[in-house]
Structure formats: structure tokens, C-alpha cells
C-alpha positions in Angstrom: 9.6 4.1 48.9 12.1 2.4 46.8 14.0 4.6 43.7 12.3 3.5 40.5 13.9 4.3 37.3 12.3 6.5 34.5 9.5 3.7 33.5 7.3 3.4 30.7 4.6 6.2 30.2 1.3 4.6 29.5 0.0 7.8 27.6 1.0 6.4 24.2 -2.1 3.7 24.3 -4.5 6.5 24.2 -3.6 6.8 20.5 -1.2 9.5 20.8 0.6 8.0 17.8 -2.7 6.4 15.6 -2.0 8.8 12.8 1.8 7.8 12.0 0.5 3.8 11.5 0.7 4.6 7.4 4.6 4.7 8.3 4.6 1.1 7.6 5.6 -2.3 8.9 9.5 -1.6 8.3 10.1 1.2 9.7 8.1 -0.2 12.7 9.9 -3.2 13.1 13.2 -1.6 12.8 12.2 0.6 15.6 11.7 -1.5 17.8 14.1 -2.4 21.1 15.4 -5.3 22.8 16.8 -6.4 25.7 18.3 -9.4 25.1 18.6 -9.8 21.4 18.0 -7.4 18.1 15.2 -8.5 15.8 17.5 -9.4 13.2 19.1 -11.4 15.6 16.3 -13.7 16.6 17.4 -17.1 15.7 14.7 -20.1 14.7 12.7 -20.7 17.6 14.7 -22.9 20.6 12.5 -25.3 22.4 13.2 -23.7 25.1 12.8 -19.9 24.1 10.4 -17.6 25.3 9.4 -14.5 22.9 7.8 -11.7 25.1 6.7 -8.0 23.5 6.2 -5.4 26.0 6.6 -1.1 26.4 9.8 -0.3 27.8 11.2 -0.5 31.5 7.9 -2.0 32.2 9.0 -4.7 34.2 11.9 -5.2 36.8 14.5 -7.2 35.0 15.5 -8.8 38.0 12.7 -11.0 37.0 13.1 -12.1 33.9 16.6 -13.8 35.2 14.6 -15.1 37.9 11.8 -16.5 35.6 14.9 -18.3 33.5 16.5 -19.7 36.4 13.2 -21.0 37.7 11.9 -22.5 34.4 15.4 -23.0 32.2 13.6 -21.0 29.5 15.4 -18.6 27.8 13.4 -14.9 27.3 13.9 -13.3 24.0 12.5 -9.4 25.7 12.0 -7.1 23.0 10.1 -3.6 23.9 7.6 -1.2 21.7 7.3 2.4 22.5 3.4 2.6 21.6 0.8 0.1 20.9 0.5 1.6 17.6 3.5 0.8 16.3 2.6 -2.9 18.6 -0.5 -3.5 16.2 1.0 -4.0 13.0 4.2 -5.8 14.3 1.6 -8.5 15.6 -0.7 -8.6 12.8 1.9 -8.7 9.9 3.5 -11.9 11.9 7.1 -11.4 10.5 8.5 -11.5 14.0 6.3 -14.0 16.2 5.7 -13.3 20.2 4.7 -15.7 22.2 3.4 -12.8 25.1 2.2 -9.3 24.2 1.2 -6.9 27.0 -1.3 -4.5 25.4 -3.8 -2.5 26.7 -7.3 -2.7 27.1 -8.5 -1.2 23.8 -5.9 -2.4 21.9 -6.6 -5.9 23.1 -10.4 -5.2 22.0 -9.0 -4.4 18.6 -7.1 -7.6 18.1 -9.4 -10.3 19.6 -11.7 -8.3 17.0 -9.2 -9.1 13.9 -8.6 -12.5 15.6 -5.1 -12.0 16.3 -5.1 -13.8 19.6 -5.9 -17.5 21.0 -7.3 -18.2 24.2 -5.2 -19.0 27.3 -6.1 -22.1 29.5 -6.6 -20.9 32.9 -5.7 -24.6 34.3 -2.2 -23.6 33.2 -2.4 -20.6 34.8 -3.0 -21.2 38.5 -1.6 -17.8 39.8 -4.6 -16.6 38.2 -6.6 -16.8 41.4 -4.5 -13.7 42.8 -6.4 -11.3 40.3 -8.7 -9.5 41.8 -12.5 -10.5 41.3 -13.0 -6.6 40.7 -10.1 -6.4 38.0 -11.3 -9.3 36.1 -14.8 -7.9 36.0 -13.2 -4.8 34.8 -11.2 -6.9 32.2 -14.2 -8.6 30.7 -15.4 -4.8 29.6 -13.2 -5.4 26.5 -12.6 -9.4 26.9 -15.9 -11.1 27.3 -15.6 -14.1 29.2 -11.8 -13.6 30.5 -10.7 -15.7 27.3 -8.0 -13.9 25.9 -6.4 -11.5 28.5 -4.8 -11.6 32.0 -4.6 -8.4 33.8 -1.3 -7.2 34.5 -1.2 -3.2 35.9 -4.3 -0.8 36.2 -4.9 3.2 37.0 -6.6 6.1 35.9 -6.1 9.7 34.1 -6.6 12.4 36.7 -5.0 16.1 36.9 -1.6 16.4 39.0 -0.8 20.0 40.8 1.1 21.7 43.2 -1.0 23.0 46.0 1.6 25.9 47.0 1.5 27.3 43.4 -2.1 27.2 43.3 -2.1 28.8 46.8 0.2 31.9 45.3 -2.0 32.0 42.3 -5.4 32.1 44.6 -6.6 29.2 42.7 -8.8 26.3 44.6 -7.1 22.8 44.1 -9.0 20.9 41.1 -12.2 18.8 42.0 -13.3 18.6 38.6 -12.1 18.8 34.6 -14.0 21.9 34.2 -11.5 23.8 36.7 -8.9 23.2 33.7 -10.7 25.7 32.0 -10.4 28.5 35.1 -8.3 31.5 33.4 -6.6 32.0 36.1 -4.6 28.9 35.6 -3.4 30.9 32.0 0.1 29.0 31.4 0.3 26.4 33.9 -2.2 24.2 32.1 -0.1 21.0 30.8 -2.7 18.8 28.5 -1.5 14.8 27.6 -0.4 15.2 23.8 -3.1 12.6 22.8 -6.3 12.3 20.8 -8.3 10.0 23.1 -6.4 11.3 26.3 -7.6 15.3 25.5 -10.9 14.7 23.9 -11.2 12.3 27.3 -10.8 15.5 29.7 -13.7 17.6 27.2 -16.4 14.9 27.1 -16.2 14.2 30.9 -16.5 17.9 31.1 -19.6 18.0 29.4 -21.4 14.8 31.0 -20.5 12.5 27.7 -18.6 9.0 27.3 -15.3 9.0 26.3 -16.5 6.6 23.7 -18.8 8.8 22.3 -19.2 8.7 18.4 -22.1 11.2 18.6 -20.7 14.3 16.1 -22.5 17.3 17.9 -20.8 15.8 21.4 -17.3 15.4 19.6 -17.8 18.9 18.1 -18.8 20.5 21.3 -15.3 18.7 22.8 -13.4 20.5 20.2 -14.7 23.6 20.8 -14.2 23.3 24.0 -10.4 22.0 23.2 -9.8 25.2 20.9 -11.0 27.4 23.5 -9.2 26.3 26.3 -6.2 26.1 24.2 -4.9 29.9 24.7 -4.4 29.1 28.4 -2.7 25.6 28.0 1.0 25.8 28.5 1.6 22.9 26.0 0.3 19.8 25.1 2.9 17.1 26.1 3.7 13.5 27.0 6.6 12.7 29.4 7.2 16.1 30.1 4.4 16.6 32.1 6.1 14.6 35.2 9.6 16.7 34.7 7.7 20.0 34.2 5.8 19.0 37.5 8.8 18.0 39.3 10.8 21.0 38.4 7.4 23.2 38.9 7.6 24.7 35.7 3.4 24.3 35.8 0.9 24.1 38.2 -1.5 21.4 36.9 -0.7 18.4 34.7 -3.1 15.7 33.4 -1.2 12.5 34.2 -1.4 9.0 34.4 -2.2 7.3 38.2 1.3 5.3 38.0 3.5 8.4 37.8 2.7 9.5 41.4 4.9 7.5 43.5 7.5 8.4 40.7 6.9 11.8 41.3 6.4 12.3 44.8 9.9 10.0 45.1 11.5 11.9 43.2 10.4 15.2 45.4 10.8 13.8 48.8 12.9 16.1 50.9 12.3 19.1 48.4 9.5 20.4 50.1 7.2 20.6 46.9 4.2 19.2 47.3 2.0 17.5 44.9 -1.0 15.9 44.9 -3.3 13.5 42.2 -7.1 14.1 41.9 -9.8 11.9 39.9 -12.1 14.5 38.8 -15.9 14.1 40.3 -17.0 13.7 36.6 -15.2 10.2 35.6 -12.1 9.4 33.6 -10.4 6.8 32.0 -9.9 3.8 33.9 -7.7 1.6 32.2 -5.8 -2.1 32.5 -3.0 -3.1 30.5 -3.0 -7.3 30.2 -0.6 -10.5 29.1 -2.0 -11.7 25.9 -1.1 -14.9 23.5 -0.8 -13.9 19.5 -2.7 -16.5 17.6 0.6 -17.3 15.8 2.6 -17.8 18.9 5.1 -21.1 18.7 5.5 -21.4 22.3 1.8 -20.7 24.6 3.3 -23.6 26.9 6.1 -21.2 27.5 3.6 -17.9 27.4 1.2 -19.6 30.3 4.3 -20.0 32.2 5.2 -16.5 31.9 1.8 -14.9 33.1 1.9 -17.5 36.0 5.1 -16.1 37.2 4.1 -13.0 37.0 1.1 -13.9 38.8 2.1 -15.1 41.7 1.8 -12.9 44.6 5.9 -12.1 45.3 6.7 -11.4 42.0 3.8 -9.3 41.0 4.7 -7.6 44.8 8.5 -6.8 43.5 7.6 -5.6 40.0 5.3 -3.2 41.4 7.9 -1.9 43.6 10.0 -1.4 40.4 7.0 -0.1 38.1 5.0 1.7 40.7 1.6 1.0 38.3 -1.5 -0.2 40.4 -1.5 -4.0 40.6 -4.4 -5.9 40.4 -2.8 -9.1 42.1 -4.5 -9.2 45.7 -2.3 -11.4 47.2 0.9 -9.0 46.3 -1.4 -6.5 48.2 -1.2 -8.4 50.9 2.5 -8.2 50.8 2.8 -4.2 50.3 4.0 -1.3 52.7 0.8 0.3 53.8 1.8 3.3 52.5 1.1 1.9 49.1 -2.2 0.8 49.8 -3.3 4.1 51.4 -2.2 6.1 48.7 -5.8 7.1 47.3 -4.2 7.6 43.9 -3.0 4.7 43.6 -5.2 2.4 44.8 -8.5 3.9 44.4 -11.9 2.6 45.1 -13.0 1.2 42.2 -16.5 0.7 43.2 -16.7 4.4 43.7 -14.4 4.6 39.8 -16.7 2.3 38.1 -20.0 4.7 38.6 -18.3 7.2 36.6 -15.5 6.1 34.7 -15.2 4.2 31.4 -12.6 2.0 29.8 -11.8 3.1 26.1 -13.2 1.3 23.3 -11.8 0.5 20.1 -14.4 2.2 17.7 -12.8 1.0 14.1 -11.7 2.8 11.4 -14.7 5.2 10.8 -14.8 5.6 14.9 -10.8 6.8 15.1 -11.6 9.1 12.1 -14.3 11.3 13.9 -11.3 11.7 16.6 -8.7 12.2 14.4 -9.9 14.9 11.8 -11.3 16.5 15.2 -7.8 16.4 16.7 -6.1 18.0 13.4 -8.4 20.9 14.1 -7.0 21.5 17.6 -3.9 21.3 16.8 -3.3 23.3 14.4 -6.4 26.5 15.6 
């Protein structure tokens, strides 16, 4: 298994930074990184330049060089840390990008606010390698599959240390409700994210993770407050790091982390497993979109087509280890990857109980954010 670098943590897509949006466009823009040039140095668009905006370390950098060599198109590749950081940059239009990679609910928001343009499927022939099931899933936030080309996908689940649970005499988790077991006091890591934390409590009670029902949200809030005394911490990156260091027995985590963690623990004798709780979970897709004000749509479509090529998608998967929706790439991957049910679960079963986050609008966001404040301050 290829050793991978520290990856982008999709955690931010679930709304961890929703409350920070008021910090302003200038602060957001100043904080953006770039693997090629700082934003302040971006020149007047050249005829052969593509401006890409993606999460940090969410692509094999060798592929950027390969794309440039094959097409003669120069890539200016800037990175963001959170989708809540990315959105106002695109909305303001002060810095113009040709291709961006958001997550499902944020794509839904961008479509609703007329920030995207449709791609031309004839210009992306390798779109044929994106599995039909994944295109159908993407249609839940992109009706008609007009704006978004799936890039990666995954789930939110529970990572657990088998030895530590055996020593505690606690059964291996199969349900979200297992995270309320008092025997796990100070052994639970929860996601420090509005939507992800509430998803756990809502699914535990059989509710939709997109509910705007006040009674259901109040019940979830109360459950999170009652769980809090046995939670070691609400964290983000540290879930992965603490689990590798055996500092906690269980943690809520994104499925794309599992290959990295297993690689880090290879030969250590530490066994960690990942489960998708039977009550269902958040199912997510990150996808490439083209902003409404993009200057170089043609180059954006070439970029997307390049990343949909099976050999390219396979190489990229081995670097970032987040599940690929590219069925052509799957034919090129080692069986050990495909047989890992944490990375490639049965989508037909997932869709019976799992949901994508939907954009709820300002009023819906407030329902969650206001209760999240109460949870965090309790």
C-alpha cells in the first residue's frame, strides 16, 4: 500500500466553520494558499492558463504537472481550508477561478445562488467512466447532472480500536447509540462540526440529518448535551491522530481516513476497524464545478476530463485515498482496496438509510447553529 501524505479533511464541508463567515471576504482571501502563486501575484489571465481552486492536498501534485505537459495549459492551483472559506471568494468574484471542487450541499447552494454554469458533456468524454450509481447520487444535489462531475465520495462512521474495547469489555459499535455507552467515558471523539455532530444524534433517533423540525432538533441537542460528560473531546484532525496514538477507543471519522490510518499502523500490532452505523449516516460527494464567471471554461472541461481518465483517477486515488466514483479506475486498482468495505461500501445498501446533507438556507442553518452554541457551552 502506498504511503500517503496528510490529506485534506473533508470534515469542514459539514459546517464546522459556518459561524465564521462574517469574518469577511478580505480575511478569507488573505488566508488562501497556493501551490503555484500567491493570489496577489495572479496575472491578467493568459490565453493558456487555468485557475483551479481546491482543498489542500486533495490531489496528487504529479498530476498537475502531467496535465500541463499533455495540454500546454499552465495551471494556477490555489487551495482553501474550508468550504465556508471558499464560498464567499467565489460569490464575491474578486478572484476568478475556472474550476472549483466543493461538496454536495455547497454545490446545491451555489446552484441556487446562480454561481455556476453548466458543463458541456461532449467536452468531457471521460465522463463515461463515472459510475451510473454515483451520477444518480449526485443528482440529489445537482438535478439533471448539469453542473457537477463527481470527484470523490465517502461516508461518516465510527472508527474503533478493537484491543481497547476488549479491555473495557465493550462490544464493538454497530449503531450511533453505542456512543452513549457510559462505559466509554473519556474514550469517545466526536466531530467538532455542527452538521456532523447533529447527524449522529439525529440518526440515532431515526430522524433525517436534514430535518428542520424543532422538536427533533431539540431532542438531538439534548442527547448531545447528555453525551457530553462521557466525550473525551470534540475535535477534527485529532480524531485520526489520537486513534493512531491509542489515545481514544472510538471516534467519529470520515471514511477517506481509514487507508491512511491503516497504513500508519501497519506492523504496529494496533487494530482499528471502521463501521457505518446501522441507523444510517451522511453520504457525501465532492465534485468539480465551473463558476459562472470562469474565463476559461474550455480549459476547465479539459481539466475535468483529464481527472476522469481511468489511469489518472486511479493514480489520484492511491495518493489521496478517498473513494473514487470512477469505475474505469476501479478496474486498475489492487483488490485490497476494492475489498475494503470502509472505502468501497455497497452503495445500494447505503442509499436505503443514508443521506446527503442539503443546503438548508439561512433560516435552516440558524436552527442548527443556535442549538450547537448551547451544546458547546453546556
